[in-house]
C-alpha positions as CSV (number, residue, x, y, z in Angstrom):
1,M,142.1,114.0,75.5
2,M,139.4,116.4,76.5
3,K,141.8,118.4,78.6
4,R,144.2,118.8,75.7
5,V,141.4,120.1,73.4
6,L,140.4,122.6,76.1
7,L,143.9,123.9,76.3
8,L,144.3,124.1,72.5
9,G,141.0,126.0,72.4
10,V,142.3,128.8,74.7
11,L,145.1,129.7,72.1
12,P,142.9,131.0,69.3
13,V,140.5,132.8,71.7
14,G,143.5,134.6,73.2
15,L,144.8,135.6,69.8
16,V,141.5,137.2,68.9
17,M,140.8,138.9,72.3
18,G,144.4,139.9,73.1
19,Y,146.9,139.6,75.9
20,L,144.3,140.7,78.5
21,F,142.6,137.3,77.9
22,Y,145.7,135.4,78.9
23,L,146.2,137.6,82.0
24,G,142.6,137.1,82.9
25,C,143.0,133.3,82.5
26,L,146.0,133.4,84.9
27,L,144.2,135.5,87.4
28,G,141.0,133.3,87.3
29,Y,143.0,130.1,87.5
30,F,145.1,131.2,90.6
31,V,142.2,132.7,92.4
32,C,140.3,129.5,92.0
33,K,143.3,127.4,92.9
34,Y,143.6,129.5,96.2
35,C,139.8,129.3,97.0
36,G,139.2,125.7,95.9
37,G,139.8,122.4,97.6
38,V,143.2,120.8,97.4
39,E,141.7,117.7,95.6
40,A,138.3,116.5,94.6
41,G,136.0,116.0,97.5
42,V,137.9,118.2,99.9
43,Q,136.2,121.3,101.1
44,G,138.0,124.5,100.1
45,R,137.9,128.1,101.3
46,V,134.7,128.6,99.3
47,R,131.9,126.1,99.8
48,S,130.6,124.1,96.8
49,I,127.0,124.6,95.7
50,V,125.2,121.2,96.1
51,I,121.4,120.9,95.5
52,P,119.8,117.8,97.1
53,L,117.0,116.2,95.2
54,S,115.5,113.1,96.9
55,S,118.2,110.4,96.5
56,Y,120.4,112.5,94.2
57,E,122.4,115.7,94.5
58,I,123.4,118.2,91.8
59,H,126.8,119.6,92.2
60,L,127.1,123.0,90.5
61,H,130.8,123.0,89.8
62,H,132.5,126.4,89.5
63,W,133.6,125.5,86.0
64,F,130.0,124.7,85.0
65,L,128.7,128.0,86.4
66,S,131.5,129.9,84.7
67,T,130.7,128.3,81.4
68,I,127.1,129.4,81.7
69,A,128.1,132.9,82.7
70,A,130.6,133.2,79.8
71,T,128.0,131.9,77.3
72,V,125.2,134.2,78.5
73,S,127.5,137.2,78.7
74,A,128.8,136.6,75.2
75,V,125.4,136.2,73.7
76,Q,124.2,139.3,75.4
77,G,127.4,141.3,74.7
78,F,127.8,141.9,78.5
79,F,131.1,142.4,80.4
80,L,132.0,144.2,83.6
81,I,135.5,145.2,82.7
82,A,137.5,145.0,79.4
83,P,136.1,142.1,77.5
84,G,139.4,140.3,77.1
85,L,140.0,140.4,80.9
86,F,136.4,139.6,81.8
87,Y,136.2,136.5,79.5
88,G,139.8,135.5,80.5
89,V,138.9,135.4,84.2
90,L,135.9,133.2,83.4
91,G,138.1,131.1,81.2
92,G,140.6,130.7,84.0
93,L,137.8,129.5,86.3
94,I,136.7,127.0,83.7
95,L,140.4,125.7,83.1
96,Q,141.1,125.3,86.8
97,G,137.9,123.4,87.4
98,I,138.5,120.9,84.6
99,L,142.3,120.6,84.8
100,C,142.7,120.2,88.6
101,Y,139.8,117.9,89.7
102,G,139.2,114.3,88.6
103,D,135.5,114.5,89.3
104,W,134.9,117.6,87.1
105,H,132.5,115.7,84.9
106,R,130.3,114.4,87.8
107,I,127.3,116.9,88.1
108,V,124.6,114.6,89.2
109,R,125.4,111.8,91.7
110,R,123.5,109.5,94.1
111,R,123.3,110.9,97.5
112,C,124.1,109.0,100.7
113,L,120.9,109.4,102.8
114,N,122.6,108.7,106.1
115,P,126.0,110.5,106.6
116,V,126.7,108.3,109.6
117,F,127.3,105.4,107.3
118,E,129.9,107.3,105.4
119,Q,131.7,108.1,108.7
120,A,131.4,104.5,109.7
121,E,133.0,103.3,106.5
122,S,136.0,105.5,107.0
123,T,136.3,104.3,110.6
124,V,136.3,100.7,109.5
125,A,139.0,101.5,106.8
126,D,141.1,103.1,109.6
127,I,140.7,100.1,111.9
128,A,141.5,97.6,109.0
129,S,144.7,99.5,108.2
130,G,145.7,99.4,111.9
131,C,145.0,95.7,112.0
132,D,147.3,95.2,108.9
133,E,150.1,97.1,110.7
134,M,149.6,94.9,113.8
135,I,149.7,91.7,111.8
136,A,152.9,92.9,110.0
137,L,154.5,93.7,113.3
138,L,153.6,90.3,114.8
139,S,154.7,88.3,111.7
140,A,158.1,90.1,111.7
141,P,161.1,87.8,112.3
142,A,162.0,87.7,116.0
143,D,165.3,88.6,117.4
144,P,166.8,85.3,118.7
145,G,168.4,87.0,121.7
146,I,165.1,88.4,123.1
147,H,162.3,86.5,124.7
148,P,159.1,86.7,122.5
149,A,157.0,88.1,125.4
150,V,159.5,90.9,125.8
151,Q,159.3,91.7,122.1
152,L,155.5,92.1,122.2
153,A,155.7,94.3,125.3
154,D,158.1,96.6,123.6
155,A,156.1,96.9,120.4
156,P,154.7,100.4,119.8
């Protein structure tokens, strides 16, 4: 629902600011799409800004920083290039961050104090999936013409 409201909010702003706003939105969106991670939690070409605070961490999402920059710039009347294009690029950054990532709303989260535990959890999950594959292989119906010991020896 929030994403639809955001998209609908772009239409009137573009009507007021002109076609450069829409071009800026496209430019900002695709630059972010190129530089950002493929999905939430995956490191992209540009590193995320994460500030550690004791047992928490603050993730300064690019959409959040762009919102602050757009608000401060609008209040101060500041822009680097044509206003429509400038605010459009910032709007594209905001749109990409909110529309493409499922964790866009998570700014403060509990931090794992020992990254070895995170790695161990993923290793355990990999081992468990391998065990499931082996159990499925062993419980598969046997070919009546081949001795069971030969079937296990030929298993991948």
